[in-house]
C-alpha positions in Angstrom: -6.5 41.3 140.0 -4.4 39.7 142.7 -1.1 41.3 143.5 1.6 39.5 145.5 2.1 40.6 149.0 5.7 41.7 148.4 4.6 44.0 145.6 1.7 45.4 147.6 4.1 46.1 150.5 6.6 47.8 148.2 3.9 50.3 147.1 2.4 50.7 150.6 -1.0 49.2 149.5 -3.2 46.9 151.4 -5.8 44.4 150.2 -8.8 46.2 148.8 -6.9 49.5 148.0 -7.1 50.9 144.6 -3.8 51.0 142.7 -2.6 51.9 139.3 -1.0 49.1 137.2 1.0 49.7 134.0 1.5 46.7 131.7 4.1 46.7 129.0 4.8 44.1 126.3 8.1 42.4 126.9 9.6 41.6 123.5 12.8 40.2 124.9 13.8 36.8 123.4 13.3 33.8 125.7 15.4 31.6 123.4 18.2 29.6 125.1 21.5 29.0 123.4 21.9 25.5 122.1 24.7 23.8 124.1 27.8 22.8 122.1 27.2 19.0 122.6 23.6 19.3 121.4 24.7 21.4 118.4 27.4 18.9 117.4 25.0 16.0 117.7 22.4 17.8 115.6 24.9 18.5 112.8 25.5 14.8 112.2 21.8 13.9 112.4 19.8 15.8 109.8 16.4 14.3 110.7 16.8 15.2 114.4 18.0 18.7 113.4 15.0 19.2 111.3 12.6 18.0 114.0 14.4 20.4 116.5 14.0 23.3 114.1 10.3 22.5 113.7 9.6 22.6 117.4 7.9 25.6 118.9 10.0 27.9 120.9 8.5 26.8 124.2 9.0 23.2 123.5 12.5 23.7 122.4 13.2 25.9 125.5 11.8 23.2 127.8 13.9 20.5 126.2 17.1 22.6 126.4 16.4 23.5 130.1 15.9 19.8 130.9 19.2 18.9 129.2 21.0 21.8 130.8 19.8 20.9 134.3 22.0 17.7 134.3 24.9 18.2 136.8 27.3 15.5 135.7 28.8 14.6 132.3 27.3 11.1 132.5 23.8 12.4 133.0 24.3 15.0 130.2 25.4 12.2 127.9 22.3 10.1 128.8 20.0 13.1 128.3 21.7 13.9 125.0 20.9 10.4 123.8 17.3 10.6 125.0 16.9 14.1 123.5 18.0 12.7 120.1 15.5 9.8 120.5 12.7 12.3 121.2 13.6 14.3 118.1 13.8 11.2 115.9 10.4 10.0 117.2 9.0 13.4 116.4 10.5 13.3 112.9 9.0 9.8 112.3 5.6 10.8 113.7 5.6 14.1 111.8 5.5 16.2 115.0 2.5 14.5 116.4 2.6 13.0 119.9 2.4 9.2 120.0 -1.1 7.9 120.5 -2.7 11.0 118.9 -4.9 10.6 115.9 -6.2 13.0 113.3 -9.9 13.6 113.3 
């Protein structure tokens, strides 16, 4: 197992030394709060809201992080519109990505 240099130095271990590692399950939620603007937009668009609720937690988190990384109000507005387009595309395609086919 590879251990980052900073962690090795913190426990005074060198490459090749035997160390004891304890792993714990982290059950802390990774869910992000839905921004007010997104929540308002989803309330008025039931298909988009349903598609958003059907998304997996990782996909939803990635989408919200992308939206939240916008620094200006103008960019947030553009991203909100694009976010809604993405959700409506997912609703129309039944959650499949465009170009995918069932086997």
